[in-house]
C-alpha positions as CSV (number, residue, x, y, z in Angstrom):
1,M,5.4,47.4,-12.2
2,S,4.4,49.8,-15.1
3,E,2.4,46.8,-16.7
4,K,0.4,46.3,-13.4
5,R,-0.4,50.1,-13.2
6,G,-1.4,50.1,-16.9
7,I,-3.9,47.2,-16.4
8,C,-5.2,48.7,-13.2
9,F,-5.8,52.3,-14.9
10,A,-7.7,50.6,-17.8
11,I,-9.8,48.8,-15.3
12,I,-10.5,52.1,-13.4
13,N,-11.4,53.8,-16.6
14,S,-14.1,51.2,-17.2
15,L,-15.4,51.2,-13.7
16,Q,-15.6,55.0,-13.7
17,I,-17.6,55.1,-16.9
18,I,-20.3,52.5,-15.7
19,R,-20.3,54.2,-12.2
20,S,-19.4,51.0,-10.3
21,R,-19.0,50.8,-6.7
22,W,-15.7,49.1,-7.1
23,H,-14.3,52.2,-8.7
24,V,-13.0,53.9,-5.6
25,P,-11.5,50.8,-4.1
26,V,-9.6,49.8,-7.2
27,Q,-8.3,53.6,-7.5
28,G,-7.2,53.4,-4.1
29,F,-5.3,50.4,-4.5
30,T,-3.6,51.6,-7.8
31,T,-2.5,54.8,-5.9
32,V,-0.9,52.9,-3.2
33,L,0.8,50.6,-5.8
34,A,2.0,53.6,-7.7
35,L,3.4,55.2,-4.6
36,V,5.2,52.1,-3.5
37,A,6.6,51.6,-7.2
38,W,7.6,55.3,-7.1
39,F,9.8,55.0,-3.8
40,L,11.1,51.5,-4.6
41,G,12.5,52.9,-7.9
42,H,14.3,55.7,-6.2
43,A,15.4,54.0,-3.0
44,H,16.9,50.7,-4.2
45,K,20.6,50.2,-4.5
46,G,20.6,47.8,-7.4
47,R,21.0,48.2,-11.0
48,Q,21.5,51.8,-12.0
49,F,20.4,53.4,-15.2
50,A,21.7,56.4,-17.1
51,S,19.5,59.3,-17.6
52,N,16.5,57.9,-19.7
53,V,12.9,58.8,-21.1
54,H,11.4,56.4,-18.5
55,S,12.6,58.3,-15.4
56,S,11.8,61.6,-17.0
57,F,8.2,60.7,-17.9
58,A,7.4,59.2,-14.5
59,P,6.7,62.7,-12.7
60,L,4.1,63.6,-15.3
61,L,2.5,60.1,-14.8
62,M,2.5,60.7,-10.9
63,L,1.1,64.3,-11.5
64,L,-1.8,62.9,-13.6
65,L,-2.5,60.3,-10.8
66,L,-2.5,62.9,-8.1
67,V,-4.9,65.3,-10.1
68,Q,-7.1,62.2,-10.6
69,V,-7.2,61.3,-7.0
70,V,-7.8,64.8,-5.8
71,L,-10.7,65.3,-8.3
72,G,-12.2,62.1,-7.2
73,V,-12.1,62.8,-3.5
74,Y,-13.8,66.2,-4.2
75,L,-16.5,64.6,-6.2
76,K,-16.9,61.9,-3.5
77,M,-17.6,64.7,-0.8
78,H,-20.7,65.7,-2.8
79,L,-20.3,69.4,-2.4
80,E,-23.1,70.8,-4.7
81,K,-24.3,74.0,-2.8
82,G,-23.1,77.6,-3.5
83,I,-19.8,78.0,-5.3
84,H,-19.2,74.3,-5.3
85,G,-22.1,73.8,-7.7
86,K,-20.4,75.9,-10.3
87,I,-17.1,74.2,-9.6
88,R,-18.5,70.8,-9.9
89,R,-19.7,71.3,-13.5
90,Y,-15.9,71.6,-14.6
91,V,-14.6,69.0,-12.2
92,V,-16.9,66.1,-13.4
93,P,-15.6,66.3,-17.1
94,A,-12.0,66.9,-16.1
95,H,-12.0,63.9,-13.8
96,G,-13.3,61.8,-16.7
97,V,-10.9,63.2,-19.1
98,V,-7.9,62.5,-16.9
99,G,-9.2,59.2,-16.3
100,K,-9.3,58.3,-20.1
101,I,-5.8,59.7,-20.7
102,M,-4.2,57.4,-17.9
103,P,-4.2,54.0,-19.8
104,V,-2.6,55.9,-22.9
105,V,0.0,57.4,-20.6
106,A,0.5,54.1,-18.8
107,W,1.0,52.3,-22.2
108,V,3.8,55.0,-23.3
109,Q,5.4,54.5,-19.9
110,M,5.5,50.8,-20.2
111,L,7.3,51.2,-23.6
112,F,9.7,53.7,-22.1
113,G,10.4,51.2,-19.3
114,G,11.3,48.2,-21.6
115,I,13.5,50.7,-23.8
116,A,15.3,52.0,-20.7
117,A,15.9,48.4,-19.2
118,L,17.4,47.2,-22.4
119,G,19.3,50.5,-23.1
120,F,17.9,51.0,-26.7
121,C,17.1,53.9,-28.9
122,R,20.0,56.0,-28.3
123,G,22.1,57.8,-30.8
124,D,21.6,57.0,-34.3
125,H,18.8,54.4,-33.4
126,L,16.5,57.2,-32.1
127,G,14.7,57.8,-35.4
128,Q,14.3,54.2,-36.2
129,C,12.9,53.5,-32.8
130,L,10.5,56.3,-32.9
131,A,9.1,55.1,-36.2
132,H,8.7,51.4,-35.1
133,F,7.1,52.2,-31.8
134,I,4.9,55.1,-32.9
135,M,3.6,53.2,-35.9
136,G,3.1,49.8,-34.0
137,S,1.2,51.6,-31.3
138,A,-0.9,53.1,-34.0
139,F,-1.7,49.7,-35.5
140,I,-2.8,48.5,-32.1
141,A,-4.8,51.7,-31.4
142,Y,-6.6,51.1,-34.7
143,G,-7.4,47.6,-33.7
144,I,-8.8,48.6,-30.3
145,V,-11.0,51.3,-32.0
146,L,-12.3,48.7,-34.4
147,T,-13.0,46.5,-31.5
148,I,-14.9,49.4,-29.7
149,L,-16.9,50.1,-32.8
150,L,-17.8,46.5,-33.3
151,L,-19.0,45.7,-29.9
152,V,-20.4,48.9,-28.2
153,G,-19.8,51.8,-30.8
154,Q,-22.5,51.3,-33.3
155,A,-25.1,53.7,-31.8
156,W,-22.6,56.4,-31.4
157,L,-21.4,56.0,-34.8
158,A,-25.1,56.2,-36.2
159,A,-25.5,59.5,-34.3
160,T,-22.6,61.0,-35.9
161,G,-24.0,60.7,-39.4
162,R,-20.8,59.5,-40.8
163,S,-19.5,56.2,-41.9
164,Q,-16.6,54.5,-40.0
165,E,-14.5,54.9,-43.3
166,F,-14.8,58.6,-43.1
167,Y,-12.9,58.9,-40.0
168,D,-10.4,56.1,-41.0
169,S,-9.7,58.0,-44.3
170,V,-9.2,61.2,-42.5
171,V,-6.6,59.8,-40.2
172,I,-4.8,58.1,-43.2
173,A,-4.8,61.3,-45.2
174,A,-3.3,63.2,-42.3
175,W,-0.8,60.5,-41.3
176,G,0.2,60.3,-45.1
177,C,0.8,64.2,-45.2
178,V,3.1,63.9,-42.2
179,N,5.2,60.9,-43.4
180,T,5.4,62.4,-46.9
181,F,7.7,65.2,-45.5
182,T,9.4,63.5,-42.5
183,E,10.7,60.2,-43.7
184,H,13.6,61.8,-45.4
185,R,16.4,64.1,-44.0
186,W,16.2,66.9,-46.3
187,G,19.6,67.9,-47.7
188,G,21.1,64.5,-47.3
189,P,21.2,61.7,-49.9
190,W,18.2,59.6,-50.7
191,V,18.4,55.9,-49.9
192,H,16.1,53.0,-50.7
193,N,14.1,53.1,-47.3
194,D,13.6,56.8,-47.6
195,L,11.9,56.4,-51.0
196,Q,9.7,53.5,-49.8
197,H,8.5,55.5,-46.8
198,T,7.9,58.6,-48.7
199,S,6.0,56.9,-51.4
200,M,3.9,55.0,-48.7
201,G,3.1,58.4,-47.3
202,I,2.1,59.7,-50.6
203,I,-0.2,56.8,-51.2
204,W,-1.7,57.2,-47.8
205,W,-2.9,60.8,-48.3
206,C,-4.0,60.1,-52.0
207,A,-6.0,57.2,-50.9
208,G,-7.2,59.0,-47.8
209,L,-8.8,61.7,-50.0
210,V,-10.5,59.2,-52.1
211,G,-11.9,57.3,-49.0
212,I,-13.3,60.7,-47.7
213,W,-15.0,61.4,-51.0
214,L,-16.6,57.9,-51.3
215,S,-17.8,58.0,-47.5
216,R,-21.1,59.6,-48.8
217,N,-23.6,58.7,-51.5
218,R,-25.2,61.2,-53.9
219,M,-28.0,61.8,-51.3
220,G,-25.4,62.8,-48.8
221,R,-26.0,59.7,-46.6
222,P,-23.0,57.8,-45.1
223,K,-21.6,55.0,-47.2
224,R,-19.1,52.3,-46.7
225,N,-16.1,51.8,-48.8
226,V,-13.0,49.6,-48.8
227,I,-10.3,52.2,-49.5
228,P,-8.9,52.1,-45.9
229,A,-8.7,48.2,-46.1
230,I,-6.8,48.7,-49.5
231,V,-4.4,51.2,-47.9
232,I,-3.7,48.6,-45.2
233,L,-3.2,45.9,-47.8
234,L,-0.7,47.9,-49.8
235,T,1.3,49.0,-46.7
236,G,1.4,45.4,-45.7
237,Y,2.9,44.5,-49.1
238,A,5.5,47.3,-49.0
239,M,6.7,46.2,-45.4
240,S,6.9,42.6,-46.4
241,A,9.4,43.5,-49.1
242,H,11.4,45.9,-47.1
243,P,15.2,45.5,-47.3
244,Q,16.9,44.4,-44.1
245,S,20.4,43.8,-42.7
246,L,19.7,40.7,-40.8
247,P,18.1,37.5,-42.0
248,L,16.0,37.4,-38.7
249,S,15.0,41.0,-39.3
250,T,14.0,40.2,-42.9
251,M,11.7,37.1,-41.7
252,V,10.1,39.4,-38.9
253,H,9.4,42.1,-41.2
254,T,8.0,39.7,-43.9
255,I,5.6,38.1,-41.4
256,F,4.6,41.7,-40.1
257,G,3.8,42.5,-43.8
258,Y,1.7,39.4,-44.4
259,T,-0.1,40.0,-41.2
260,L,-0.9,43.5,-42.1
261,M,-2.1,42.3,-45.5
262,G,-4.3,39.7,-43.9
263,A,-5.9,42.6,-41.8
264,G,-6.5,44.5,-45.1
265,V,-8.1,41.5,-46.9
266,T,-10.2,40.4,-44.0
267,R,-11.4,44.0,-43.6
268,L,-12.3,44.1,-47.3
269,I,-14.2,40.8,-47.0
270,E,-16.0,41.9,-43.9
271,I,-17.3,45.1,-45.5
272,S,-18.2,43.6,-49.0
273,F,-19.3,40.2,-48.0
274,V,-20.2,39.9,-44.4
275,L,-21.8,43.1,-44.0
276,R,-22.8,44.0,-47.4
277,D,-22.0,47.7,-47.1
278,K,-24.2,47.8,-43.8
279,N,-22.8,49.4,-40.7
280,T,-23.4,46.3,-38.5
281,L,-25.2,43.0,-38.1
282,V,-26.5,43.8,-34.6
283,V,-27.0,47.4,-33.3
284,D,-25.7,46.6,-29.6
285,G,-22.9,44.2,-30.7
286,S,-24.1,41.5,-28.7
287,D,-23.9,39.0,-31.5
288,A,-21.2,40.0,-33.9
289,N,-20.1,37.6,-36.6
290,S,-17.1,35.6,-35.7
291,F,-15.2,36.7,-38.8
292,Q,-15.6,40.4,-37.9
293,Y,-13.0,39.7,-35.0
294,L,-10.3,39.0,-37.5
295,P,-9.5,42.4,-38.8
296,P,-9.0,44.0,-35.3
297,F,-6.9,41.1,-34.0
298,L,-4.5,41.1,-36.9
299,L,-4.0,44.7,-36.2
300,Y,-3.0,44.1,-33.0
301,A,-0.6,41.5,-34.0
302,S,0.9,43.7,-36.7
303,G,1.4,46.3,-34.0
304,F,3.3,44.0,-31.8
305,L,5.4,42.6,-34.7
306,F,6.4,46.2,-35.8
307,M,7.3,47.3,-32.5
308,G,9.3,44.2,-31.9
309,A,11.3,44.5,-35.2
310,T,13.8,47.4,-34.5
311,E,17.5,47.0,-35.4
312,E,18.7,46.7,-31.7
313,Q,16.1,44.0,-30.9
314,M,17.0,42.0,-34.0
315,Q,20.6,42.2,-33.4
316,L,20.2,41.1,-29.7
317,L,17.9,38.2,-30.7
318,S,20.2,37.2,-33.5
319,D,23.2,37.0,-31.2
320,G,21.2,35.1,-28.8
321,G,20.4,32.3,-31.4
322,V,16.5,32.9,-31.2
323,T,14.7,32.0,-34.4
324,H,12.1,34.1,-36.0
325,V,9.4,31.3,-35.4
326,T,9.9,31.4,-31.8
327,Y,10.0,35.2,-31.5
328,I,6.7,35.7,-33.9
329,L,4.8,33.2,-31.8
330,I,5.8,35.1,-28.6
331,L,4.6,38.4,-30.2
332,Y,1.4,36.8,-31.4
333,S,0.8,35.6,-27.7
334,F,1.1,39.3,-26.5
335,A,-1.6,40.2,-29.3
336,F,-3.8,37.5,-28.1
337,L,-3.5,38.6,-24.4
338,L,-4.1,42.3,-25.3
339,F,-7.2,41.3,-27.6
340,L,-8.6,39.2,-24.6
341,F,-8.2,42.2,-22.2
342,V,-9.8,44.7,-24.5
343,N,-12.8,42.2,-25.0
344,M,-13.2,41.7,-21.2
345,L,-13.2,45.4,-20.6
346,L,-15.8,46.0,-23.4
347,H,-17.9,43.1,-21.9
348,L,-17.7,44.8,-18.4
349,Y,-18.9,48.0,-20.0
350,A,-21.6,46.5,-22.2
351,T,-23.1,44.5,-19.3
352,N,-23.6,47.3,-17.1
353,V,-24.4,50.2,-19.2
354,E,-27.6,50.6,-21.0
355,Q,-26.9,51.0,-24.9
356,P,-28.2,54.3,-26.3
357,S,-31.2,53.9,-28.6
358,I,-31.0,55.0,-32.4
359,K,-33.4,57.3,-33.5
360,L,-35.9,55.9,-36.2
361,D,-35.4,57.4,-39.7
362,P,-37.2,55.3,-42.3
363,E,-35.0,56.7,-45.1
364,A,-31.8,56.2,-43.3
365,L,-32.7,52.5,-42.3
366,H,-33.1,51.7,-45.9
367,A,-30.1,53.7,-47.2
368,N,-26.9,52.2,-48.2
369,G,-24.7,52.0,-45.0
370,G,-27.8,51.6,-42.8
371,M,-28.9,48.8,-40.7
372,N,-29.9,45.4,-42.2
373,G,-33.3,43.6,-41.5
374,R,-32.5,42.2,-38.3
375,A,-31.0,45.3,-36.9
376,N,-34.2,47.2,-38.1
377,G,-36.4,44.7,-36.4
378,H,-34.5,45.1,-33.1
379,V,-34.5,48.8,-33.2
380,R,-38.3,49.0,-34.0
381,S,-39.4,46.5,-31.3
382,H,-37.3,48.3,-28.7
383,A,-38.6,51.8,-29.7
384,S,-42.2,50.5,-30.1
385,R,-42.1,48.8,-26.8
386,Q,-40.9,52.1,-25.1
387,I,-43.7,54.0,-26.7
388,R,-46.3,51.5,-25.7
389,D,-45.1,51.5,-22.1
390,A,-45.1,55.3,-22.0
391,E,-48.8,55.3,-23.4
392,E,-49.9,52.8,-20.8
393,F,-48.3,54.9,-18.1
394,E,-50.0,58.1,-19.1
395,L,-53.6,56.2,-19.6
396,E,-53.3,54.6,-16.3
397,G,-52.7,58.0,-14.7
398,L,-55.7,59.6,-16.5
399,I,-58.0,56.7,-15.6
400,S,-57.2,56.7,-12.1
401,D,-57.7,60.4,-11.7
402,D,-61.0,60.3,-13.5
403,E,-62.4,57.4,-11.4
404,S,-61.2,59.0,-8.2
405,A,-63.0,62.1,-9.2
406,D,-66.2,60.4,-10.1
407,A,-66.1,58.5,-6.8
408,R,-65.9,61.9,-4.8
409,K,-68.7,63.4,-6.7
410,S,-71.3,60.6,-6.6
411,P,-72.3,58.6,-3.8
412,Q,-71.5,54.8,-3.9
413,T,-74.5,52.5,-4.6
414,P,-74.4,49.0,-3.1
415,R,-74.0,46.4,-5.7
416,V,-77.0,44.3,-6.2
417,P,-76.2,40.5,-6.4
418,D,-77.1,38.6,-9.6
419,T,-79.3,36.2,-7.7
420,A,-81.6,39.2,-6.4
421,R,-81.9,40.5,-9.9
422,Q,-83.2,37.2,-11.2
423,T,-85.8,36.7,-8.4
424,S,-87.1,40.2,-8.9
C-alpha cells in the first residue's frame, strides 16, 4: 500500500506543478486510498508486528497528507479578498512545499515498511542498515537529479550562474566531512571497515574542495570538470574490494562497485567527449544524446544494489539458496522501473509547461561551459522570434490608431476607377 501511495504522490506533485485539471481528482483518490490503508493497518487481526519505525512514522505521513488536503481545499475556494488575500500569499508556497516533500516522505515510509515486514535492522544491525539505506537512497537521488537536469533543468542551471559540478562538489565535500568523523566508534578499536569508510570520507571532502575550485575559470564563468565523476569512480573501486563475510555478499558488493565505477566512467566520458565541457547539447532537453542516459541509470542501479546488500538480507538469501546472478538481475529490474517512472513524470512536465527562456549573453554563450552551436541557434531563433512578434504587435497598434485618427479628421473621397482615369 505504501508503494501505491508513493507512486500517486509523485504523480500528484507533477500534476500540481503543471496545474493540471487532474490534480484534484488524483489527490482525492490518493487521500481515500491512504485513509483505507490506515484503517486496514490498524483494524486487521492478522499478522502482528512489534513496535517498529514504520508504524511510528505513519502519523507524520498522515499529518502531512491532511495539511496538503486542507491547504488545497482552501486554495480551491478562491478566497482572495480582505484578509484572505494576505493569507493566500503564504498558503500557495506552503501547499507547493508540502506537495514536493510528500514523494520523499513516501519513499522513506516504503523503506520502513520493507524493513518492518522482514524484522530487519534491530540491535547491532541498526548502524549497518542506516549506512546502506541512506547511501543507497543518496545514489538514487543523485541519479534522479541528473535526469532532471538532463531533460528539463538546463534553463534553471544557466540562470544560477554555476556549473553542475559546483553543486555536486559541495554535496560531496559536506558528505565527506560527515563520514570522516562518523564511520568509526570513537573509543573503540579500529577495524578494516572503519579504516576504509573513514578514508573514503577523507577523499570525498578533499576531492570536493578541488571540484568547487575548478567549477569556475579565470574569468569567473562557470566551467565543467570531472572531479565528481572521479570520486564516484574511486568510491566504486573501494566498494568492489570491500571485505564481506558471505560469498553472496562479496559478489553483490563487487557488482555494486563495478556499477558505480561504470557510472563514474560514463559521466567522465559524457562531460569530456560527448558534451566537450558544454552544459548541454539541447537547451530544452528534448533531444538528449542516448549516451547521456547511462550515468543516471547506473546511479539508480547502484543505489538499489547497495540498499539490497545488508548483512541480514544477504544471510536470508544465502539460506534460501538464491544466487547472486538472480538477485542482481532483480535489483536491476527495479532500477529500470524507477528510471522509466522518473522519465514519464519528466515527460508529463515538459510537454505541459513552457520551458523558461535563457537570457542572451554573447560572452557567456561562447565561454567554456556555455551552450554549443546548436543550442545557441535555438536560443537566438526563439528570442528573435519573440522580439519580432512584439515589434509587429506594437507597430500594428500604432498604424491602426493613426489610420483611424486620419479617417476621423478628413472626409473620405470616393475611389475613382482606373478605367475612368484612362478615358479622361
